[in-house]
N, C-alpha and C positions, 0 to 999 in steps of 0.2 A: 504494500500500500504506500500511498504518498504520505511521508511523515514530516514534511516541511523542507526547508532549505538545507542543502548539503553544505559542508564546510567551506568550499571555494565560492559559494554564492553569498555568504554573509557579508554585510556591509561593514567596512571598517569604521570605527567610531570617529576617526579623524576626517573621513570623507564628508563632503557637503551633501546633505540629503534633501535639500530644498530650501524654500523660503523660511525666513525667520517668522515665527508666529506673531500676530499683532499683540500689542500691550493689552493686558486685561482691562476691562471696563471698570472704572471706579464705581462701586455700587452706590456710594453716597450721591452720585450724580443721577442715578437711575431710580432712587426711591423717593416717592412723594411723602414727605413727613406728615402731611395733613390727611392722607388717605386713611379711612377707617370704615369698619363694618358696624360700629356701635349704632345703637338706636338713639338719634339725637333727642327725641322726646323723653326717653328714659334718662338720658344724661342730664337734661335740663331739670327734670323733676327730682332726681336723686344725686345731683352733682357733688354735694358736700359729702354725702355718705359714701359714694363711689370713690372719691379722692381719698378719704380717710381709710377705707378698706384697702386700697392699693398701697397707700403709705405704710399701713400696718404690715402688709405682706412683704414689703421691701425691708422693713426693720427686722422681720423674722427670717430674712435670708432667701426669700424666693428669687429665683434666677431672673436676671434682667430681661431675657427673651420672653419668659412667661408674663412678666409685668407689662412689657411692650404689647404683647398680644392682648392682654386685658384692656389696656387703654384704647386699643383699636377695635374692640368688640369681638375678640376671638378668645375663646376659652377651651381648656382641655379638661375633660372630666374622666379621670382614669384612676383606678385604685392604687397605682404606683406613685401618684402624686402625694405630697405632704397633705395631711388632713386639713390644715388651715387654708391651703390653696383650693383644695377640693370643695370645701364648704363655701368659700368665696365665690367659686364658679356657680355653685348651686343657687346662692343668693342673687347673684347678678342675672342668672337665667330667669329666676322667678320674677324679677323686676322688669324683664323684657329688654335688658341692656344688650344682650348678644344677638348677633345675626348669624354667627358661625360658632359652633361648638363641636369639638372632636371628642367623641365619647366611646367607651367600651360598653359591651352589652351588660 
């Protein structure tokens, strides 16, 4: 069977193998910091409570990625999450704040 290139077909590392790839895109230029899935009505109605809840999660060591998700109306409801985060997601869900929730069965 055909098992790949034979020894004399291998490309030497020092050989030029084509064009240099383009510089990676700076994601900071691609992300709209104002974009969100949260429900504006719920945020308006519960803004102080939501801010205090997220601030408390931050003090308790919740990861910045999860906090950013909450601020944008995205929650994760998973038994592997810390209970304080898990309960916060449940509370925000009941208040109608989320438009996106990732959950396990």
